[in-house]
C-alpha positions in Angstrom: 0.0 0.0 0.0 2.8 2.4 0.9 4.6 1.7 -2.4 1.4 2.2 -4.4 0.7 5.5 -2.6 4.2 6.7 -3.2 3.9 5.9 -6.9 0.6 7.7 -7.1 2.1 10.8 -5.4 5.1 10.8 -7.7 2.9 10.4 -10.8 0.7 13.3 -9.5 3.8 15.5 -9.0 5.1 14.7 -12.6 1.7 15.5 -14.1 1.4 18.8 -12.2 4.9 19.8 -13.3 4.2 18.8 -16.9 1.0 20.9 -17.0 2.9 23.8 -15.4 5.6 23.6 -18.1 3.0 23.5 -20.8 1.3 26.6 -19.5 4.5 28.4 -18.9 5.7 27.5 -22.5 2.4 28.9 -23.9 2.9 32.1 -21.8 6.3 32.5 -23.3 4.9 31.9 -26.8 2.1 34.4 -26.4 4.5 37.1 -25.1 7.0 36.7 -27.8 4.3 36.6 -30.5 3.1 40.0 -29.2 6.7 41.2 -29.0 7.3 40.3 -32.7 4.8 43.0 -33.5 5.6 45.5 -30.7 9.4 45.2 -31.2 10.3 43.9 -34.6 7.8 45.9 -36.6 7.6 49.0 -34.5 9.7 51.0 -37.0 7.3 50.1 -39.8 4.3 51.0 -37.8 5.7 54.5 -36.9 6.9 55.0 -40.5 3.3 54.2 -41.7 1.9 56.8 -39.2 4.2 59.4 -40.8 6.9 59.9 -38.3 10.5 60.8 -39.4 13.6 58.7 -38.6 14.6 61.2 -35.9 11.1 61.2 -34.3 11.0 57.4 -34.4 14.3 57.3 -32.5 13.0 59.7 -29.9 9.7 57.8 -29.4 11.5 54.5 -29.0 14.1 56.0 -26.7 11.4 57.6 -24.4 9.7 54.2 -24.2 12.9 52.4 -23.3 14.1 55.1 -20.8 10.7 54.9 -19.0 11.3 51.2 -18.7 14.4 51.9 -16.7 12.4 53.8 -14.1 9.3 51.6 -13.9 11.2 48.3 -14.1 13.1 49.1 -10.9 9.9 50.3 -9.2 8.0 47.2 -10.2 10.9 44.9 -9.2 11.1 46.6 -5.7 7.3 46.4 -5.3 7.2 42.8 -6.3 10.0 41.7 -3.9 8.6 43.7 -1.0 5.1 42.4 -1.4 5.9 38.8 -2.6 4.1 37.2 0.3 0.8 39.1 -0.3 0.6 39.7 -4.1 1.3 36.9 -6.6 3.7 37.9 -9.3 1.3 36.5 -12.0 -1.3 39.1 -10.9 1.3 41.9 -11.2 2.1 40.8 -14.8 -1.6 40.4 -15.5 -2.3 44.1 -14.6 0.6 45.3 -16.8 -0.7 43.1 -19.6 -4.2 44.5 -19.3 -3.0 48.1 -19.4 -0.7 47.3 -22.4 -3.8 45.9 -24.2 -5.7 49.2 -23.6 -2.7 51.2 -24.8 -2.4 49.1 -28.0 -6.1 49.8 -28.7 -5.5 53.6 -28.4 -2.4 53.4 -30.7 -4.4 51.5 -33.3 -7.7 53.5 -33.1 -6.5 57.1 -32.9 -4.3 59.3 -35.0 -1.9 60.9 -32.4 0.5 63.8 -32.7 4.2 63.3 -31.9 3.8 64.5 -28.3 0.8 62.3 -27.7 2.6 59.3 -29.2 5.6 60.0 -26.9 3.2 60.0 -23.9 1.6 56.8 -25.1 4.9 55.1 -25.4 5.9 56.1 -21.9 2.9 53.9 -21.0 4.2 51.0 -23.1 7.6 51.4 -21.4 6.0 51.1 -18.0 3.9 48.1 -19.0 4.6 45.8 -21.9 8.4 46.4 -22.0 8.6 45.5 -18.3 6.8 42.1 -18.7 9.6 39.9 -20.1 11.9 39.8 -17.0 8.9 39.3 -14.8 7.9 36.3 -16.8 11.5 35.0 -16.4 11.3 35.8 -12.7 8.1 33.7 -12.5 10.1 30.6 -13.5 12.6 31.2 -10.8 9.8 31.7 -8.3 8.4 28.3 -9.3 11.8 26.6 -9.1 12.5 28.2 -5.7 9.1 26.8 -4.6 10.1 23.3 -5.5 8.5 23.1 -8.9 10.4 21.6 -11.8 10.4 24.2 -14.6 12.5 23.6 -17.7 13.1 27.2 -18.5 15.5 26.8 -21.5 12.9 24.6 -23.3 10.0 27.0 -22.5 12.0 30.0 -23.6 12.9 28.1 -26.8 9.1 27.8 -27.4 8.9 31.5 -27.2 11.7 31.9 -29.7 9.8 29.6 -32.1 6.7 31.7 -31.7 8.7 34.9 -32.5 10.2 33.2 -35.5 6.9 32.1 -37.1 5.2 35.4 -36.1 7.9 37.5 -37.7 7.6 35.8 -41.1 3.8 35.8 -41.1 3.7 39.4 -39.9 6.0 40.4 -42.7 3.7 38.9 -45.2 0.8 40.5 -43.5 2.4 44.0 -43.7 3.2 43.6 -47.4 -0.4 42.5 -48.1 -2.2 45.0 -45.9 -0.3 47.6 -43.8 1.7 47.8 -40.6 -1.0 49.6 -38.7 -3.4 46.6 -39.0 -0.8 44.5 -37.4 -1.9 46.1 -34.1 -5.2 44.1 -34.4 -3.2 40.9 -34.2 -1.1 42.3 -31.4 -4.3 43.0 -29.3 -5.5 39.5 -30.0 -2.4 37.8 -28.7 -2.1 40.2 -25.8 -5.6 39.2 -24.7 -4.6 35.5 -25.1 -1.5 36.1 -22.9 -3.7 37.7 -20.2 -5.9 34.6 -20.3 -2.9 32.3 -19.8 -1.6 34.4 -16.9 -4.9 34.1 -15.0 -4.7 30.2 -15.1 -1.0 29.9 -14.2 -0.3 28.1 -10.9 0.3 30.1 -7.8 4.0 30.6 -6.9 3.1 29.9 -3.3 2.9 26.2 -4.1 5.6 25.4 -1.5 3.0 26.0 1.2 1.2 22.8 0.2 3.9 20.3 1.3 1.7 17.3 0.7 1.6 17.9 -3.0 5.4 17.8 -3.2 7.9 14.9 -3.3 10.9 14.6 -1.0 13.3 16.7 -3.2 10.6 19.4 -3.7 9.8 19.5 0.0 13.5 20.2 0.8 13.6 22.9 -1.9 10.3 24.4 -0.5 11.7 24.4 3.1 14.9 26.1 1.9 13.0 28.9 0.1 10.8 29.4 3.1 13.9 29.9 5.2 15.6 32.2 2.7 12.5 34.4 2.5 13.5 35.6 6.0 16.6 37.1 4.3 16.5 40.9 4.0 15.3 42.3 0.7 18.1 44.6 -0.6 17.8 47.8 -2.6 18.9 48.1 -6.2 21.8 50.3 -5.0 23.0 47.7 -2.6 23.1 45.1 -5.4 25.0 47.4 -7.7 27.6 48.4 -5.1 28.1 45.0 -3.4 28.3 42.8 -6.4 31.0 44.1 -8.8 30.6 41.1 -11.2 26.9 41.7 -11.4 27.5 45.4 -12.0 29.9 44.8 -14.9 27.5 42.2 -16.3 24.8 44.9 -16.3 27.1 47.4 -18.0 28.3 45.0 -20.6 24.8 43.8 -21.3 23.6 47.4 -21.7 26.3 48.2 -24.2 25.6 44.9 -26.0 21.9 45.8 -26.4 22.8 49.3 -27.4 24.8 47.9 -30.3 21.9 45.5 -31.1 19.4 48.4 -31.2 21.6 50.6 -33.4 22.2 47.7 -35.8 18.5 46.6 -36.1 16.2 49.6 -35.7 16.6 50.5 -39.4 17.5 47.1 -40.7 14.4 47.2 -42.8 16.0 50.2 -44.6 19.2 48.1 -45.2 17.1 45.4 -46.9 15.2 48.0 -49.0 18.5 49.5 -50.1 19.6 46.1 -51.3 16.3 45.4 -53.1 14.5 43.5 -50.3 11.2 44.1 -48.5 9.2 43.2 -45.4 9.3 39.5 -46.4 13.1 39.4 -46.3 13.1 41.4 -43.1 10.6 38.9 -41.6 12.6 36.0 -42.9 15.7 37.4 -41.2 13.8 37.7 -37.9 12.7 34.1 -38.4 16.3 32.8 -38.9 17.3 34.8 -35.8 14.6 33.4 -33.6 14.9 29.8 -34.9 18.6 30.0 -34.1 17.8 30.7 -30.5 16.1 27.3 -30.2 19.3 25.2 -30.2 20.7 27.6 -27.6 18.5 26.1 -25.0 19.8 22.6 -25.6 23.4 23.9 -25.8 23.0 25.7 -22.4 21.5 22.5 -20.8 24.4 20.4 -22.2 27.4 22.7 -21.5 26.2 24.7 -18.5 28.2 22.6 -16.0 31.2 22.4 -18.3 31.5 26.0 -19.3 31.2 28.9 -16.8 28.5 31.4 -17.3 31.2 34.1 -17.6 32.5 32.5 -20.8 29.0 32.0 -22.1 28.2 35.7 -21.7 31.5 36.5 -23.4 30.5 34.3 -26.3 27.2 36.2 -26.5 29.0 39.5 -26.9 31.4 38.2 -29.5 28.7 36.7 -31.7 26.4 39.7 -31.5 29.4 41.8 -32.8 29.8 39.3 -35.7 26.0 39.6 -36.4 26.3 43.4 -36.7 29.4 43.1 -38.9 27.6 41.0 -41.5 24.7 43.5 -41.6 27.1 46.5 -41.9 29.5 45.1 -44.5 27.5 42.8 -46.6 25.9 43.9 -49.9 23.7 40.8 -50.3 20.2 40.4 -48.8 20.6 36.6 -48.3 24.0 36.9 -46.5 22.3 39.2 -44.0 19.4 36.8 -43.6 21.7 33.9 -43.0 24.0 35.8 -40.7 21.1 36.2 -38.2 22.1 32.7 -37.2 24.7 34.3 -35.0 21.9 34.7 -32.6 22.3 31.0 -31.6 25.5 31.9 -29.7 24.5 35.5 -29.0 21.2 36.5 -27.4 20.0 32.9 -27.6 22.5 32.0 -24.9 22.0 35.4 -23.1 18.3 35.1 -22.4 18.5 31.7 -20.7 22.0 32.2 -19.3 21.0 35.4 -17.5 18.3 33.6 -15.6 20.9 31.1 -14.2 23.3 33.9 -13.6 20.8 35.7 -11.3 20.0 32.4 -9.6 23.8 31.9 -9.0 24.7 35.5 -8.0 21.8 36.7 -5.9 19.6 35.5 -3.0 16.1 34.4 -3.7 14.7 37.5 -2.0 16.4 39.6 -4.7 15.5 37.6 -7.7 12.7 39.7 -9.2 14.7 42.9 -8.6 17.8 41.3 -10.1 16.0 40.3 -13.3 14.3 43.7 -13.4 17.7 45.5 -13.2 18.8 43.4 -16.2 15.9 44.6 -18.2 16.3 48.2 -17.0 20.0 48.2 -18.1 19.5 46.3 -21.4 16.1 47.0 -22.9 15.8 50.3 -20.9 19.1 52.1 -20.8 21.0 50.2 -23.5 18.4 50.1 -26.2 17.1 53.6 -25.1 20.5 55.2 -25.7 20.8 53.1 -28.9 17.4 54.4 -30.1 18.4 58.0 -29.7 21.8 57.4 -31.4 20.4 55.5 -34.3 17.7 58.1 -35.0 20.2 60.9 -34.9 23.0 59.1 -36.8 20.7 57.8 -39.5 19.1 61.3 -40.2 22.4 63.2 -40.0 25.1 60.8 -41.4 23.2 58.1 -43.2 22.6 54.3 -43.0 26.2 53.3 -43.7 27.7 55.2 -40.7 24.8 53.9 -38.6 25.6 50.3 -39.3 29.3 50.8 -38.8 28.6 52.4 -35.4 26.7 49.3 -34.4 29.8 47.2 -34.9 32.0 49.6 -32.8 29.5 49.7 -29.9 29.1 45.9 -29.9 32.9 45.5 -29.8 33.0 47.7 -26.6 30.6 45.3 -25.0 33.2 42.5 -25.4 35.6 44.6 -23.4 33.0 45.1 -20.6 32.2 41.4 -20.4 36.0 40.6 -20.2 36.2 42.9 -17.2 33.2 41.1 -15.7 35.0 37.8 -16.1 38.1 39.2 -14.3 35.9 40.2 -11.4 34.8 36.6 -10.7 36.9 36.0 -7.6 35.8 39.3 -6.0 32.1 38.6 -6.5 32.5 35.1 -5.2 33.7 36.5 -2.0 30.7 38.9 -1.9 28.3 36.1 -2.5 29.6 34.1 0.5 29.5 37.2 2.7 25.9 38.0 1.6 24.7 34.4 2.2 25.8 34.7 5.8 23.8 37.8 6.4 
């Protein structure tokens, strides 16, 4: 009887974890499908609405800079109220507001100032969601649940890949503004998935967990007593983490400068939205093997070297876009993403888990988004709008290569700070 009961409990645990992984994978897919419209085709949407290159740069920059502020606020709020407010509900509120803002963007013809104000709202909501979804997986893992983050994130990359191609065809057949209808549809679907996600307080029900899960749940319950630190504390106490944020910010700056007007590069070489969508497809599909590579080599290769690999290959990717005169070479070169951002997205989650205490997880992920998507891409957006309008597309793409190369230097400094940060982690764990 005892053996049969144990088998039934183990089977129940596996089934619950399998269902949770499916729901989490669908959540990633819905978000990255929305992001394919909101990020990859934003330039086309703003061009359709009549904004100049300089204005597009400002609009995008304002959105991303607002992310820096609101991402930190949301991260601090989430960590401080983790016991009372489920993270999935915080994400749900942000998603609902983003859905409303998308409707306004689609339905009304706004002036430049009105559009800037609207995109401050996007920066405070939709752009802040990605690291919170990543933090959700860490919350589940800390609660004793078995989440396969790399595979679920790979599902999101696949969704981005398919969406970019289909959205490119859609834009060529109709127009970029109508793409907002699809964005609203998938945002609503994402909201529905969020509302049926499991609670992250699952560790409170010890009877539903196996022996390994009970131990993990007990550990996280104990660590929740640890003091929640401020963002300033994390930046000053962990030099390795600080240099990781700086290097990542510069890496994303180079990415933004090299991709915001990539559609113009394709058009200059005789391509169109289909070729642009196909390039995004190759880029996203290339991220899928990254999940398996990370799983296979994570214990053999340090996360430091993995992040250095990301910086190097993102520089290669910009070099192909800057120096090639063939549409198909640029399309194929997007495969550099496999050893670039493909490793970065999953690797950064494990980096946070390794560097920071569970009490600082959401804030740690939020700071990554604030530095990369916020500060890095925000400065990149301002630069690319200004450089493209003043000096032209060639200088813009060359600049992306130089900026990306600087990120390599920053990540090398991060790697050299390893021993110092290790000491800080031990000291912090004893607090």
